[in-house]
C-alpha positions in Angstrom: 81.3 115.5 81.5 83.4 118.2 83.0 86.9 118.3 81.4 88.7 118.3 84.7 86.9 115.2 85.9 87.2 113.6 82.5 91.0 114.0 82.6 91.2 112.5 86.1 88.9 109.6 85.1 90.8 108.8 81.9 94.1 109.0 83.9 92.9 106.6 86.6 91.4 104.2 84.1 94.5 104.2 81.8 96.9 103.8 84.7 95.0 101.0 86.5 94.3 99.1 83.2 97.5 99.6 81.3 100.0 101.0 83.8 100.5 103.9 81.4 100.2 107.6 82.0 97.4 109.2 80.1 98.4 111.8 77.5 95.4 114.1 76.7 94.8 115.7 73.3 94.9 119.5 73.3 91.1 119.7 72.7 90.6 117.8 76.0 92.1 120.6 78.0 90.9 124.1 78.9 93.2 127.1 78.7 93.5 127.0 82.5 94.6 123.4 82.4 97.2 124.0 79.7 98.6 127.3 81.0 97.6 127.7 84.6 99.3 126.4 87.7 97.5 125.6 91.0 97.4 123.1 93.7 94.8 120.4 93.0 93.2 117.5 94.8 91.7 114.4 93.2 89.1 112.6 95.3 87.8 109.2 94.5 84.7 107.6 96.0 83.2 104.2 95.5 79.6 103.6 96.5 79.6 106.9 98.4 82.7 106.0 100.5 86.1 107.6 100.2 88.5 105.4 98.2 91.4 107.8 97.7 92.3 111.4 97.9 95.6 113.0 97.2 96.6 116.5 96.2 99.0 119.4 96.3 98.6 122.5 98.4 100.6 124.5 95.8 101.6 123.6 92.3 104.6 121.3 91.7 104.0 120.6 88.0 104.5 123.1 85.1 100.8 123.0 84.2 97.5 122.3 86.0 96.7 119.3 83.8 99.9 117.7 84.8 99.0 118.3 88.5 95.7 116.6 87.9 97.3 113.6 86.2 99.9 113.1 88.9 97.4 113.4 91.7 94.8 111.1 90.0 97.5 108.4 89.8 98.5 108.9 93.4 94.9 109.0 94.7 94.1 105.7 92.9 97.3 103.9 93.8 99.3 105.6 96.7 96.8 106.8 99.3 98.2 105.1 102.4 94.7 104.7 103.8 93.6 102.3 101.1 94.9 99.5 98.8 95.4 100.4 95.2 92.2 100.6 93.1 91.6 97.5 90.9 90.3 97.2 87.4 87.1 95.6 88.8 86.3 98.8 90.8 86.7 101.2 87.8 82.9 101.2 86.8 81.9 102.1 90.4 84.2 105.1 91.0 83.0 108.7 91.4 85.8 111.3 90.8 86.1 114.9 91.7 88.8 117.5 91.2 89.3 120.5 93.5 91.5 123.3 92.1 92.8 125.3 95.0 93.0 129.1 95.2 95.9 130.7 97.0 96.0 130.2 100.7 95.9 133.2 103.0 96.9 133.3 106.6 94.1 134.2 109.0 94.2 135.3 112.7 91.6 132.9 114.1 89.0 130.3 113.3 86.5 133.1 113.2 87.6 133.7 109.6 86.6 130.2 108.5 83.4 128.9 107.0 83.4 125.1 106.4 81.2 125.4 103.3 83.3 128.1 101.6 86.9 127.7 102.8 89.3 124.8 103.2 91.8 125.1 106.0 95.6 124.5 106.4 96.8 124.1 110.0 100.6 124.3 110.6 102.9 124.0 113.5 106.6 123.9 112.8 107.1 121.4 110.0 103.8 119.7 110.5 101.0 120.7 108.1 97.5 119.4 107.6 94.9 120.4 105.0 91.1 119.8 104.8 89.1 120.7 101.8 85.8 122.7 102.2 82.3 121.5 102.0 82.9 117.9 103.0 80.1 115.5 104.1 80.1 115.2 107.9 82.2 118.3 108.5 79.5 120.7 109.7 81.5 123.2 111.9 84.8 124.9 112.1 85.9 123.1 115.2 85.6 119.7 113.5 87.3 121.0 110.3 90.3 122.3 112.3 90.5 119.2 114.5 90.6 116.9 111.4 93.3 119.1 109.8 95.4 119.0 113.0 95.0 115.2 113.2 96.2 114.8 109.6 99.2 116.9 110.4 100.0 115.0 113.6 99.3 118.1 115.7 97.7 117.5 119.1 94.1 118.8 119.2 94.8 120.8 122.4 97.7 122.7 120.7 96.5 126.3 120.1 99.8 127.8 118.9 99.2 126.9 115.3 99.2 128.9 112.1 95.8 128.9 110.2 95.4 129.5 106.5 92.2 129.4 104.5 91.6 128.9 100.8 88.8 128.5 98.3 88.4 125.8 95.7 86.6 125.3 92.5 85.2 121.8 92.7 84.6 119.8 89.5 82.3 116.8 90.0 80.7 114.2 87.9 77.1 115.1 87.2 
């Protein structure tokens, strides 16, 4: 199993079962996880349906593995759209980890590709993010509309700042 996914899974299972934060052994971590810093999202699905997704646009922890641990706990227990995951659900979960590249401001939607780039839409203090290559998001207009909705920005507002970013997606195989 991919080490990023393995870390997220062990974190979720340890936290849900024991209410303890998983402490990985050094051999369970890549050099990037130990020494790199990046924003990361942990997405949890159950039977193909989203069950939790929380992440950070930019790093807030001192290492990527700590970012993944914090976001795995949040995705499984603090996503406001869902009740916390229960022990009974653990065998049915599918987990992925997206490591975000640096965001770059773009002049228009013409610079987006829903399969390649995630988008951040900002207006004032409101900010919404949508990861790339999501099921059901087949065009840029839908991608931007969902990011606006997540930020609480009206769909008809055009005076927004757009940023794009790439991700490295780690999934269970």
